[in-house]
BAFI-3210 file (N, C-alpha, C; in Angstrom, 3 decimals, decimal comma, padded with zeros to 6 digits):
// residues 314
n [1|2|3|4|5|6|7|8|9|10|11|12|13|14|15|16|17|18|19|20|21|22|23|24|25|26|27|28|29|30|31|32|33|34|35|36|37|38|39|40|41|42|43|44|45|46|47|48|49|50|51|52|53|54|55|56|57|58|59|60|61|62|63|64|65|66|67|68|69|70|71|72|73|74|75|76|77|78|79|80|81|82|83|84|85|86|87|88|89|90|91|92|93|94|95|96|97|98|99|100|101|102|103|104|105|106|107|108|109|110|111|112|113|114|115|116|117|118|119|120|121|122|123|124|125|126|127|128|129|130|131|132|133|134|135|136|137|138|139|140|141|142|143|144|145|146|147|148|149|150|151|152|153|154|155|156|157|158|159|160|161|162|163|164|165|166|167|168|169|170|171|172|173|174|175|176|177|178|179|180|181|182|183|184|185|186|187|188|189|190|191|192|193|194|195|196|197|198|199|200|201|202|203|204|205|206|207|208|209|210|211|212|213|214|215|216|217|218|219|220|221|222|223|224|225|226|227|228|229|230|231|232|233|234|235|236|237|238|239|240|241|242|243|244|245|246|247|248|249|250|251|252|253|254|255|256|257|258|259|260|261|262|263|264|265|266|267|268|269|270|271|272|273|274|275|276|277|278|279|280|281|282|283|284|285|286|287|288|289|290|291|292|293|294|295|296|297|298|299|300|301|302|303|304|305|306|307|308|309|310|311|312|313|314]
n.u [068,780|067,489|065,315|063,243|063,040|060,048|059,329|059,960|059,083|057,607|058,547|057,878|060,071|060,804|060,236|059,403|056,825|054,902|053,252|052,251|050,442|048,961|047,663|046,085|044,449|043,054|041,945|040,538|038,251|037,038|035,704|034,136|031,911|030,912|029,899|028,502|029,448|028,994|029,936|029,615|030,177|029,878|027,772|027,118|029,067|029,485|031,490|031,447|029,320|027,421|026,918|028,094|026,751|027,151|028,312|028,381|029,785|033,025|034,575|038,110|041,000|044,388|047,017|050,208|050,023|050,229|051,426|052,332|052,758|054,721|057,262|056,816|055,065|055,855|055,529|055,200|053,911|051,468|050,280|049,424|047,722|045,942|044,463|043,435|041,019|040,780|039,277|040,112|043,403|046,116|047,870|051,702|052,471|055,209|057,663|060,565|063,423|063,539|060,937|059,161|056,375|056,933|056,348|056,507|057,095|058,366|060,269|062,920|065,270|066,100|065,332|063,777|065,482|068,507|069,505|070,595|069,574|066,851|064,080|063,893|065,696|066,975|066,982|064,629|065,930|068,130|067,077|065,510|067,611|068,001|067,709|064,794|063,294|065,509|065,496|063,333|063,233|064,859|063,626|062,534|064,484|066,043|063,519|061,887|061,633|058,428|057,001|054,331|052,956|053,102|051,557|049,396|048,749|048,221|045,940|044,366|043,157|041,737|039,299|039,465|040,448|041,751|043,622|045,443|048,220|048,964|052,134|053,363|053,873|051,930|052,048|049,997|050,497|051,953|050,070|048,529|049,992|049,483|047,050|046,850|047,773|046,162|044,024|044,947|045,059|042,677|040,889|039,902|037,545|037,942|040,076|041,001|042,214|044,426|045,775|047,999|048,050|046,517|046,908|047,707|044,955|043,754|044,669|044,542|041,654|041,258|042,617|041,386|038,677|036,905|038,069|037,839|039,000|040,463|041,138|043,738|044,003|045,662|044,389|040,904|039,515|037,117|035,158|034,015|033,306|033,674|036,615|036,765|035,939|037,609|039,379|037,924|037,226|035,684|035,715|037,549|040,546|041,971|043,328|042,905|043,117|042,019|038,386|038,683|039,265|037,051|033,980|031,731|032,493|032,757|029,700|029,143|030,622|029,413|026,966|027,509|027,829|029,873|032,485|034,407|037,635|039,921|042,916|046,549|044,964|045,481|044,881|042,099|040,700|041,328|039,702|037,547|036,670|036,651|034,674|032,364|031,891|031,087|032,806|033,887|035,662|038,777|041,930|044,511|047,765|046,892|045,294|044,376|043,653|041,808|039,927|039,221|038,467|035,832|034,398|033,620|033,306|031,330|030,068|028,840|029,876|032,204|032,690|034,414|033,040|033,710|034,831|036,923|040,191|040,761|039,549|038,080|038,810|036,105]
n.v [-028,673|-026,685|-024,474|-024,191|-021,278|-019,959|-020,704|-018,767|-016,428|-012,971|-010,304|-007,168|-005,441|-005,650|-004,579|-004,725|-005,616|-003,989|-002,597|-004,803|-005,159|-003,113|-002,974|-005,472|-004,568|-002,437|-003,610|-006,090|-004,486|-003,326|-005,307|-005,710|-004,030|-003,684|-006,406|-006,553|-008,170|-010,120|-009,166|-010,422|-012,457|-012,886|-013,876|-016,325|-017,923|-018,234|-016,642|-014,520|-013,883|-011,968|-008,927|-006,262|-003,637|-000,556|000,142|-003,146|-005,970|-006,023|-009,130|-010,533|-010,215|-012,118|-010,665|-012,013|-013,807|-013,949|-011,534|-010,238|-012,482|-014,125|-014,666|-013,319|-015,058|-017,395|-020,521|-021,158|-018,016|-018,154|-020,454|-019,278|-017,205|-018,727|-020,253|-018,035|-015,090|-014,245|-014,991|-015,125|-015,986|-014,037|-014,405|-014,495|-015,649|-016,225|-018,073|-020,096|-020,507|-023,183|-023,201|-023,752|-023,288|-020,546|-018,605|-015,724|-011,899|-009,805|-008,833|-009,600|-011,549|-010,733|-008,798|-010,614|-013,256|-014,795|-014,521|-012,988|-010,978|-011,513|-014,062|-015,631|-016,541|-018,457|-021,756|-024,085|-025,651|-024,345|-022,238|-022,946|-023,607|-021,086|-018,763|-017,941|-016,718|-015,766|-013,182|-011,917|-013,009|-014,980|-017,470|-018,384|-019,255|-020,582|-021,342|-021,639|-020,664|-021,783|-023,460|-022,901|-025,436|-026,613|-024,602|-024,913|-027,813|-027,530|-025,591|-027,001|-028,910|-027,091|-025,153|-022,463|-019,645|-018,943|-016,379|-016,275|-013,933|-013,704|-012,909|-010,591|-010,623|-013,538|-016,771|-018,602|-021,419|-021,411|-020,116|-022,846|-024,346|-023,691|-023,547|-026,346|-027,367|-026,337|-028,335|-030,486|-030,334|-030,081|-027,776|-025,842|-024,559|-022,795|-020,962|-017,796|-016,179|-013,199|-010,450|-007,750|-007,801|-007,641|-009,311|-011,862|-012,679|-012,824|-014,545|-016,652|-016,992|-018,358|-020,670|-021,607|-021,120|-021,392|-020,959|-018,217|-014,539|-011,765|-008,016|-006,384|-003,125|-000,065|002,518|003,558|004,040|005,506|003,363|000,685|-001,775|-002,135|-002,581|-005,128|-006,743|-006,597|-008,190|-010,280|-010,447|-010,647|-009,244|-006,442|-005,441|-002,690|000,661|002,575|004,785|005,350|005,051|006,800|009,315|008,883|008,519|007,455|005,542|002,750|001,820|002,134|000,001|-001,926|-001,682|-002,854|-005,438|-005,898|-007,319|-005,389|-005,192|-003,698|-002,846|-002,134|-002,548|-001,242|-000,094|000,744|003,098|002,969|000,974|001,572|003,245|002,020|-000,206|001,676|002,607|000,418|-001,722|-005,222|-006,651|-005,912|-006,191|-007,568|-006,559|-007,741|-009,852|-011,189|-009,092|-007,520|-008,878|-008,939|-006,333|-005,975|-008,018|-006,396|-003,736|-003,731|-006,267|-006,314|-007,574|-009,404|-011,667|-013,846|-013,218|-015,804|-018,626|-020,526|-022,136|-025,660|-027,715|-030,096|-028,722|-029,667]
n.w [079,359|076,848|075,767|073,224|070,744|070,677|072,821|074,648|076,814|075,364|076,258|078,392|077,707|075,235|072,349|069,928|069,295|069,760|067,636|066,593|068,911|069,195|066,663|066,431|069,092|068,085|066,021|067,552|068,513|067,281|066,263|067,914|068,190|066,071|065,343|068,042|070,134|073,182|076,279|078,544|081,018|082,911|085,051|083,921|084,303|086,431|088,508|089,271|092,307|092,544|090,819|093,029|095,033|096,120|098,885|099,923|100,714|099,402|097,586|098,564|097,792|098,076|097,571|095,875|097,941|101,449|102,175|104,395|106,336|105,462|102,889|099,506|097,119|097,702|098,527|101,656|102,045|100,124|100,908|103,226|102,669|101,780|104,099|104,983|105,512|103,024|099,741|097,299|095,932|094,482|092,782|090,071|087,336|085,441|082,801|082,909|081,449|080,284|079,852|082,259|084,154|086,720|089,938|089,953|090,690|089,594|086,693|086,965|089,653|091,200|093,906|095,417|095,366|096,299|093,997|090,976|087,877|084,849|084,676|082,691|082,204|083,665|084,092|085,262|086,875|088,042|088,754|091,274|092,981|093,569|096,919|097,906|100,584|102,628|102,328|103,789|106,734|108,889|109,323|107,048|104,986|102,815|101,378|098,575|094,862|093,736|091,575|089,438|089,226|091,925|093,112|092,308|093,119|095,797|095,683|094,855|096,889|098,747|099,852|098,519|095,714|092,652|091,402|088,445|087,396|084,251|083,050|080,946|077,638|076,219|073,916|072,175|072,430|074,697|076,851|077,205|078,243|081,085|080,952|080,911|083,036|084,894|084,025|084,955|087,688|087,979|089,058|087,690|087,483|090,062|089,446|087,864|085,268|085,007|083,555|081,793|079,496|076,209|074,043|075,031|076,925|074,815|073,233|075,158|075,100|072,803|073,622|075,454|076,061|078,207|080,452|082,820|081,847|082,891|081,882|083,479|084,189|084,405|084,259|082,771|080,257|077,798|076,533|078,730|078,211|075,585|075,738|077,336|075,869|073,829|074,955|075,852|078,442|081,483|083,494|084,520|086,141|088,098|089,593|092,351|091,766|089,438|089,957|091,682|090,531|088,804|089,567|088,564|087,220|088,574|088,420|085,396|084,537|085,706|084,447|081,951|082,761|083,915|086,072|088,534|090,147|092,538|093,010|094,555|097,531|101,100|103,446|106,179|105,174|102,149|102,021|102,621|101,055|098,328|098,897|099,063|096,418|095,698|094,481|093,050|093,860|096,119|095,990|097,984|100,368|102,739|103,483|105,657|107,663|106,320|105,448|108,990|109,035|107,417|108,121|111,315|110,231|107,581|107,840|110,829|112,678|115,298|114,274|111,339|108,517|106,575|105,065|106,370|106,371|104,717|102,196|099,718|096,940|094,504]
ca.u [067,635|067,173|063,908|062,805|062,500|058,798|058,704|060,629|057,746|057,685|058,090|057,818|061,112|061,134|059,333|059,477|055,525|054,416|052,625|051,503|049,401|047,942|046,522|045,305|043,311|041,512|040,721|039,157|037,726|035,927|034,811|033,429|031,596|030,381|028,787|027,978|029,975|028,557|031,347|028,802|030,359|029,857|026,756|026,883|030,191|029,437|032,887|031,077|028,049|026,164|027,808|027,863|026,131|027,586|028,166|028,231|031,166|033,954|035,800|039,145|042,377|045,521|048,224|050,802|049,703|049,501|052,985|052,509|053,449|055,787|057,776|055,904|055,051|056,703|054,542|054,680|053,066|050,210|049,644|048,739|046,819|044,459|043,998|042,799|039,570|040,566|038,279|041,021|045,116|046,388|050,155|052,336|053,348|056,711|058,362|061,777|064,246|063,108|059,757|058,486|055,576|057,046|055,539|057,632|056,158|059,613|061,008|064,518|065,624|067,510|064,536|063,127|066,400|069,687|070,329|070,716|069,243|066,141|063,559|063,759|067,815|067,309|066,489|064,154|066,649|068,832|065,730|064,976|068,881|068,023|067,007|063,656|062,931|066,099|065,490|062,027|063,481|065,574|062,754|062,408|066,243|065,821|062,452|062,448|060,550|057,445|056,070|052,528|052,147|053,360|050,811|047,692|048,383|047,453|044,708|043,208|042,931|041,340|038,097|039,527|040,092|043,094|043,755|047,193|048,739|050,269|053,347|053,877|052,665|051,983|051,789|048,703|050,927|052,722|049,149|048,337|051,385|048,964|045,719|046,534|048,483|045,156|042,962|045,173|044,483|040,753|040,729|038,692|036,259|038,686|041,093|040,393|043,556|044,468|046,433|047,977|048,290|045,315|047,192|047,380|044,057|043,197|045,558|043,530|040,073|041,201|043,036|040,843|037,574|036,097|038,950|037,563|039,731|040,321|042,089|044,130|045,142|046,019|043,228|039,710|039,103|036,310|033,489|034,575|032,250|034,512|037,540|037,162|035,499|038,688|040,400|037,487|037,514|034,830|036,152|038,685|041,465|042,317|043,855|042,257|042,838|040,786|037,631|038,027|039,140|035,947|033,513|031,064|033,099|032,076|028,392|029,363|031,356|028,775|026,118|028,275|027,940|031,216|033,212|035,171|038,686|041,182|044,510|046,678|044,475|045,848|044,676|040,878|040,397|041,309|039,021|036,100|036,412|036,696|033,407|031,488|031,557|030,486|033,843|033,423|037,078|039,957|043,755|045,460|048,748|046,718|044,123|043,496|043,380|040,806|038,814|038,254|037,612|034,648|033,335|033,525|032,504|030,495|028,748|028,353|030,181|033,565|033,295|034,640|031,834|033,994|035,053|038,482|040,724|041,109|038,458|038,459|038,179|035,724]
ca.v [-028,719|-025,320|-024,378|-023,838|-020,050|-019,939|-021,060|-018,046|-015,189|-012,574|-009,205|-006,094|-005,030|-006,638|-003,940|-005,517|-006,537|-003,069|-002,157|-005,859|-005,250|-001,951|-003,233|-006,537|-003,801|-001,497|-004,613|-006,703|-003,152|-002,566|-006,329|-006,382|-003,063|-004,385|-007,705|-006,349|-009,098|-010,069|-009,661|-010,152|-013,597|-013,127|-014,545|-017,604|-018,618|-018,123|-016,259|-013,632|-014,634|-011,130|-007,538|-005,630|-002,523|000,048|-000,381|-004,114|-005,934|-006,684|-009,937|-010,544|-011,420|-012,155|-010,011|-012,805|-014,733|-013,096|-011,326|-010,299|-013,486|-014,710|-013,776|-013,114|-015,897|-018,485|-021,351|-020,112|-016,697|-018,319|-021,301|-018,424|-016,842|-019,981|-019,739|-016,299|-014,965|-013,941|-015,906|-015,439|-015,845|-013,929|-015,012|-014,014|-016,584|-016,373|-018,955|-020,559|-020,594|-024,567|-023,698|-024,085|-021,606|-020,487|-017,843|-014,742|-010,908|-009,404|-009,651|-010,264|-012,542|-009,588|-008,432|-011,822|-014,047|-014,803|-014,330|-011,661|-011,429|-012,036|-015,164|-016,716|-016,688|-019,454|-023,098|-024,021|-026,604|-023,199|-020,984|-023,493|-023,765|-019,998|-019,083|-017,165|-016,896|-015,393|-011,446|-011,724|-013,438|-016,457|-019,229|-018,695|-019,406|-021,783|-021,410|-021,632|-020,428|-022,449|-023,965|-023,249|-026,992|-026,750|-023,947|-026,153|-029,201|-026,955|-024,753|-028,220|-029,016|-026,068|-024,624|-021,085|-019,546|-018,092|-015,342|-016,273|-013,206|-014,324|-011,437|-010,064|-011,378|-015,037|-017,042|-019,744|-022,385|-020,930|-019,863|-024,298|-024,739|-023,073|-024,500|-028,084|-027,533|-026,379|-029,094|-031,631|-030,602|-029,994|-026,583|-025,193|-023,984|-022,046|-019,989|-016,605|-015,439|-012,101|-010,212|-006,792|-008,077|-007,967|-010,506|-012,734|-013,030|-013,231|-016,614|-017,936|-017,240|-019,591|-022,162|-022,679|-020,107|-021,718|-019,905|-016,356|-013,697|-010,351|-007,762|-005,208|-001,558|001,277|003,794|002,819|005,313|005,481|002,227|-000,424|-003,015|-002,728|-002,587|-005,766|-007,067|-006,450|-009,238|-011,831|-010,639|-011,059|-008,587|-005,371|-005,065|-001,333|001,319|003,155|006,159|005,338|005,116|007,824|010,332|008,659|007,616|006,805|004,289|001,285|002,017|001,678|-001,572|-002,900|-001,760|-003,557|-006,334|-006,772|-007,034|-004,936|-005,707|-002,590|-003,154|-003,233|-001,398|-001,856|000,323|000,819|004,404|002,423|-000,353|001,998|004,036|000,897|-001,064|002,341|002,723|-001,187|-003,201|-006,464|-007,608|-005,974|-007,288|-006,722|-007,467|-007,807|-010,130|-011,364|-007,820|-007,057|-009,972|-008,891|-005,357|-006,620|-008,698|-005,523|-002,523|-004,104|-007,505|-006,012|-008,116|-009,563|-012,805|-013,495|-014,539|-016,093|-019,992|-020,555|-023,751|-026,446|-028,626|-030,200|-027,801|-030,127]
ca.w [078,165|076,465|075,132|071,626|070,985|070,560|074,200|075,565|076,682|075,161|077,873|077,418|077,164|073,765|071,950|068,517|069,118|070,132|066,470|066,192|069,579|068,533|065,756|067,263|070,204|067,264|065,215|068,594|069,035|065,921|065,772|069,139|068,298|064,523|065,727|068,981|071,061|074,456|076,448|080,083|080,897|084,849|085,851|083,282|084,093|087,838|089,447|090,504|092,995|091,637|091,191|094,253|094,889|096,713|100,439|100,139|101,137|098,408|097,784|099,204|096,767|098,682|096,879|096,074|099,071|102,677|102,596|105,936|106,864|104,657|101,509|098,642|096,389|097,882|099,217|102,725|101,722|099,259|102,335|104,414|102,375|101,621|105,344|105,485|105,125|101,554|098,906|096,288|096,229|093,732|092,338|089,100|086,479|084,624|082,488|082,861|080,078|079,765|079,558|083,220|084,751|087,860|090,442|090,580|090,137|088,964|085,689|087,774|090,950|092,141|094,596|096,249|096,216|096,276|092,797|089,651|086,375|084,360|085,264|081,781|081,522|084,368|084,222|086,315|087,519|088,441|090,097|091,931|093,622|094,710|098,139|097,758|101,596|104,041|103,031|104,457|107,696|109,344|109,561|105,477|104,753|101,911|100,573|096,818|093,837|093,829|090,141|089,005|089,987|093,138|093,795|092,199|093,939|097,086|095,667|094,901|098,544|099,166|099,134|097,885|094,231|092,383|089,920|087,682|086,462|083,415|082,691|079,573|076,208|075,809|072,962|072,391|072,867|076,221|077,494|076,914|079,340|082,394|080,950|080,921|084,671|085,653|084,037|085,321|088,798|088,244|089,276|086,345|088,435|091,270|088,764|086,633|084,742|084,541|082,537|081,828|077,810|075,759|073,270|076,275|077,090|073,305|073,313|076,409|074,636|071,739|073,969|076,790|076,610|079,350|081,770|082,675|082,025|083,482|082,075|084,417|083,611|085,497|084,081|082,224|079,075|076,852|076,605|079,374|077,336|074,460|076,302|078,119|074,394|072,817|075,419|075,857|079,795|082,071|084,402|084,369|087,474|087,792|090,478|093,225|090,935|088,186|090,238|092,892|089,643|087,729|090,817|087,836|086,618|088,627|087,658|083,871|084,438|086,128|083,686|080,895|083,058|084,000|087,409|088,532|090,675|092,762|093,554|095,668|098,806|102,263|104,630|106,180|104,401|100,752|101,885|102,531|099,391|097,562|099,374|099,204|095,301|095,210|093,432|093,822|094,579|096,720|096,094|098,848|100,908|104,120|103,622|106,981|108,031|105,570|106,348|109,748|108,755|106,589|109,584|111,784|109,409|106,957|107,963|111,974|113,991|115,250|113,589|109,629|107,616|105,569|105,573|106,128|107,007|104,298|102,282|098,505|095,766|093,715]
c.u [067,171|065,625|063,949|062,175|060,865|058,397|059,454|059,709|058,772|057,192|058,525|058,824|061,703|060,284|059,238|057,397|054,888|053,015|051,843|050,407|048,536|047,211|045,583|044,230|042,562|041,168|040,098|038,166|036,132|035,360|033,855|031,712|030,592|029,702|028,442|027,901|029,495|029,699|030,988|028,819|029,978|029,076|026,786|027,819|030,174|030,899|032,244|029,873|027,082|027,172|027,700|027,719|027,160|027,332|028,075|029,795|031,549|034,762|037,038|040,044|043,384|046,777|049,462|051,178|049,300|051,001|053,373|053,473|054,425|055,948|056,738|056,212|055,790|055,205|053,764|053,172|051,609|049,337|048,528|047,402|045,346|043,820|043,528|041,585|039,394|039,791|039,580|042,839|045,355|048,182|050,327|052,844|054,315|056,578|059,841|062,522|064,141|061,506|058,603|057,693|056,096|056,083|056,452|056,924|057,409|060,042|062,370|064,233|065,855|066,398|064,186|063,915|067,759|070,676|070,267|070,508|067,801|065,601|064,073|064,982|068,047|066,711|065,591|064,434|067,657|067,661|065,515|066,105|068,544|067,407|065,987|062,848|064,072|066,108|063,992|062,355|064,130|064,507|062,723|063,283|065,663|064,462|062,710|061,194|059,642|057,132|054,806|052,049|052,037|052,023|049,447|047,737|047,866|046,757|043,718|042,438|042,393|039,923|038,264|039,587|041,408|043,003|045,174|046,989|049,804|051,281|053,850|053,018|053,290|051,660|050,825|049,339|052,269|051,171|048,295|049,704|050,343|047,815|045,555|047,110|047,175|043,906|043,245|044,914|042,999|040,571|040,061|038,013|037,174|039,254|040,617|042,057|043,320|045,750|046,766|047,745|047,122|045,862|047,035|046,589|043,215|043,794|044,558|042,245|040,380|041,428|042,366|039,763|036,576|036,545|038,705|038,775|039,323|041,507|042,367|044,744|044,318|044,220|042,323|039,606|038,409|035,212|034,303|034,155|033,372|036,073|038,099|036,519|036,567|039,820|039,683|037,008|035,974|034,465|037,386|038,990|041,615|042,605|042,781|041,810|041,815|039,109|037,359|038,211|037,779|035,135|032,051|031,212|032,734|030,779|028,791|029,650|030,213|027,268|026,695|028,167|029,044|031,514|034,438|035,962|039,339|041,866|044,868|046,278|045,281|045,436|042,907|040,282|039,841|039,128|037,329|035,382|035,811|035,014|032,449|031,076|031,140|031,387|033,511|034,281|038,302|041,116|043,695|046,963|048,151|045,526|043,309|043,096|041,931|039,593|038,243|037,738|036,690|034,015|032,969|032,226|031,531|028,868|028,308|028,661|031,593|033,965|033,731|033,714|032,382|034,320|036,204|039,243|040,807|039,819|038,991|038,061|037,867|036,702]
c.v [-027,221|-025,466|-023,931|-022,215|-019,345|-020,184|-019,795|-017,014|-014,027|-011,073|-007,933|-005,412|-004,867|-005,584|-003,953|-005,786|-005,378|-002,542|-003,412|-005,681|-003,941|-002,249|-004,204|-005,796|-003,184|-002,834|-005,308|-005,293|-002,814|-003,921|-006,447|-005,122|-003,325|-005,172|-007,619|-007,653|-009,040|-010,390|-010,268|-012,165|-014,124|-014,484|-015,988|-018,611|-018,446|-017,774|-015,498|-013,837|-013,614|-009,829|-007,117|-004,252|-001,851|-000,287|-002,221|-004,791|-006,589|-008,486|-009,705|-011,245|-011,158|-011,856|-010,837|-013,651|-013,484|-012,608|-010,397|-010,788|-014,260|-014,078|-014,351|-014,353|-016,654|-019,552|-021,332|-019,192|-017,168|-019,249|-020,729|-018,184|-017,551|-019,936|-019,184|-016,397|-014,521|-015,175|-015,880|-015,419|-015,472|-013,875|-014,558|-015,074|-016,069|-017,744|-018,999|-020,174|-021,642|-024,474|-023,772|-022,905|-021,952|-018,895|-016,760|-013,366|-010,178|-009,499|-009,859|-011,184|-011,757|-009,502|-009,210|-012,870|-013,498|-014,451|-013,439|-012,396|-011,936|-013,090|-015,893|-016,545|-018,126|-020,310|-023,188|-025,066|-025,582|-021,880|-021,647|-023,675|-022,315|-019,686|-017,838|-016,686|-016,123|-013,518|-010,916|-012,046|-014,475|-017,498|-019,055|-019,072|-020,747|-021,966|-020,865|-021,125|-021,501|-022,183|-023,584|-024,129|-027,263|-026,286|-024,292|-026,834|-028,457|-026,476|-026,165|-028,786|-027,943|-025,862|-022,883|-020,643|-018,942|-017,067|-015,258|-014,886|-013,503|-012,597|-011,562|-011,159|-013,260|-015,499|-018,491|-020,891|-022,362|-020,485|-021,468|-024,441|-024,253|-023,540|-025,990|-028,136|-027,364|-027,337|-030,364|-032,198|-030,088|-028,731|-025,730|-023,921|-023,015|-021,041|-019,128|-016,047|-014,073|-011,095|-008,424|-006,518|-008,180|-008,962|-011,559|-013,325|-013,286|-014,686|-017,389|-017,832|-018,462|-020,954|-022,774|-021,087|-020,606|-021,389|-018,987|-015,806|-012,648|-009,188|-005,883|-003,890|-000,887|002,284|003,388|003,862|004,951|004,379|000,989|-001,883|-003,424|-002,944|-004,119|-007,071|-007,266|-008,078|-009,954|-011,732|-010,137|-009,708|-007,700|-005,416|-003,776|-000,627|001,774|004,328|006,366|005,200|006,233|009,038|009,999|007,876|006,908|005,812|002,540|000,929|001,415|000,439|-002,244|-002,618|-002,766|-005,060|-007,356|-006,393|-006,249|-005,349|-004,176|-003,205|-001,725|-002,281|-002,381|-001,188|000,769|002,017|003,844|001,668|000,434|002,782|003,294|000,342|000,364|002,914|001,454|-002,196|-004,059|-007,010|-006,576|-006,807|-006,070|-007,659|-007,807|-008,680|-010,842|-009,970|-007,117|-007,659|-009,511|-007,222|-004,927|-006,462|-007,330|-004,029|-003,017|-005,054|-007,228|-006,685|-008,571|-010,465|-012,748|-014,317|-015,163|-017,468|-019,789|-021,832|-024,042|-027,346|-029,030|-029,447|-029,095|-031,253]
c.w [077,799|075,716|074,055|071,653|071,061|071,514|075,306|075,448|075,755|075,962|077,425|077,220|075,771|073,206|070,388|067,956|069,912|069,100|066,722|067,273|069,554|067,345|065,910|068,432|069,283|066,313|066,232|068,698|068,383|065,959|066,388|068,646|067,379|065,339|067,087|069,502|072,452|075,270|078,063|080,221|082,506|085,323|085,301|083,534|086,109|088,875|089,999|090,927|092,811|091,970|092,535|093,717|095,869|098,257|100,902|100,276|099,554|098,751|097,801|097,933|097,762|097,712|097,051|097,620|100,365|102,854|103,877|107,056|106,769|103,095|100,352|097,299|096,444|098,909|100,397|102,917|101,085|100,137|103,419|103,995|102,105|102,856|105,839|105,346|103,318|100,287|097,708|096,593|094,865|093,278|090,548|088,254|085,512|083,700|082,498|081,745|079,180|079,720|080,822|083,856|085,941|088,361|091,173|089,999|089,160|088,176|086,137|088,971|091,472|093,510|095,962|096,349|096,090|094,843|092,132|088,220|085,737|084,592|084,406|081,428|082,906|083,946|084,849|087,338|088,443|089,216|090,988|093,403|094,496|095,971|098,200|099,184|102,668|103,619|103,745|106,203|108,086|109,149|108,050|104,923|104,153|101,286|099,426|095,939|093,473|092,141|089,990|090,131|090,976|093,783|093,560|092,978|095,309|096,741|095,287|096,109|099,459|098,750|098,520|096,307|094,047|091,367|089,758|086,762|085,591|082,845|081,244|078,630|076,042|074,631|073,531|073,127|074,894|077,140|077,657|078,301|080,776|082,319|081,198|082,283|085,038|085,526|084,788|086,947|089,504|089,309|088,694|087,071|089,770|090,529|088,072|086,312|084,242|083,718|082,053|079,997|077,096|074,095|073,917|076,186|075,925|073,263|074,378|075,333|073,256|072,178|074,550|076,951|077,967|080,781|081,817|082,815|082,648|082,980|083,415|083,401|084,144|085,447|082,738|081,323|078,260|077,306|077,741|078,495|076,220|074,958|076,704|076,688|073,400|073,980|075,600|077,728|080,307|083,375|084,329|086,058|086,972|089,560|090,916|092,254|090,157|088,667|091,347|091,702|088,889|088,764|089,574|087,356|086,901|088,433|085,860|083,356|084,788|084,913|082,457|081,105|083,349|085,596|087,447|089,933|091,162|093,288|093,909|097,364|100,395|103,545|104,517|105,324|103,020|100,741|101,950|101,522|098,645|097,816|098,924|097,489|095,071|094,293|093,953|094,276|094,939|096,399|096,923|099,815|102,280|104,302|104,647|107,577|107,250|105,905|107,755|110,132|108,584|107,562|110,510|111,338|108,060|107,174|109,954|112,830|113,786|114,723|111,880|109,280|106,475|105,579|105,132|106,608|105,183|103,613|100,403|097,916|094,633|092,989]
res [m|t|t|p|q|n|l|v|p|a|y|p|h|l|r|a|r|k|a|a|v|a|a|a|i|v|t|a|i|t|l|a|l|v|l|n|v|n|v|s|r|v|h|a|m|g|v|f|s|a|l|r|s|p|g|e|a|a|f|i|a|g|h|r|g|d|v|t|a|a|p|e|n|t|l|a|a|l|g|q|a|l|n|s|p|a|d|y|v|e|t|d|v|q|l|t|a|d|g|i|p|v|l|m|h|d|w|t|v|d|r|t|t|d|g|t|g|p|v|w|n|y|t|y|e|e|l|s|a|l|d|a|g|s|w|f|g|d|e|f|v|g|a|t|v|p|t|l|e|e|f|l|n|l|l|r|w|s|t|k|n|a|i|l|e|l|k|g|t|w|t|d|e|q|v|a|l|v|s|d|l|i|a|r|h|r|v|n|d|h|v|m|i|g|s|f|d|i|m|t|l|q|a|l|q|r|v|s|p|e|l|p|g|m|l|i|v|r|d|i|e|g|d|p|a|a|l|a|a|a|a|g|a|i|a|l|v|t|s|k|r|a|i|t|t|n|p|q|l|v|q|r|v|h|d|a|g|l|g|i|l|i|y|t|l|n|d|s|e|t|w|a|d|a|v|s|l|g|v|d|g|i|v|t|d|r|p|a|e|l|g|q|w|i|a|q|e|i|a|g|t|s|e|l|p|f|a|t|g|v|g|v|a|g]
***
């Protein structure tokens, strides 16, 4: 079955929408400033238990699962992260040619499967026939590219949470495919939606405003509150460079009532820098290692201060 044209995502290599995106950003920021929109939904929605102070432990998000233990964005890696000290599992969502949300980071399947070409050129049946594990190790031969639904079915029985990054620009109809799956699996209270694309997060606000959105930006310039307001976001996800070149940024974000997460930190030196500045969450390829480091360096104990294992998620 082929998908209607309006179900094919507008990916970044399609430049036709750049002017529309720029206009939407300017309009949204202007409205937010003129109308004094309250962008702080952190506490009201219960996503962050509290904004961190410098030196307090940040929550852990396993980047594409636990990629030290299994091939990224496979059910094996995601399952490992769900059973690690990570509070969140972060993964990437794209659409197949027939409109099925699947988990894949790259725009093409070349790096992590035995196939070639863009994700959106494959139907799900074609994509599911690819080997997504042998590149990592012989024990993962035959691992497949999971659907979002398969992951949400795992998450449903876990006590953990998920950050779903929607890759590229999504329409209201496309976002509804994701939010409907989240509702069907009863994990609304355990999912945050992230995107680099403001128009995608605006679509989330129209379709499922109850789902918290996070804007991913490599650098934060200007007023973080206005930036978050443009996307209806409760938090910003940014790079280590953004906070090390501007150490006051974390406090400015917190003063606006927003959360701030940092990606992708994989060693004790960068973990210590992020914690010292009071970031709320750290995205890492090494969730188990970071959990142990927090237990030893922050909590002052060799015991992990996080619940691990499986439980029913609401």
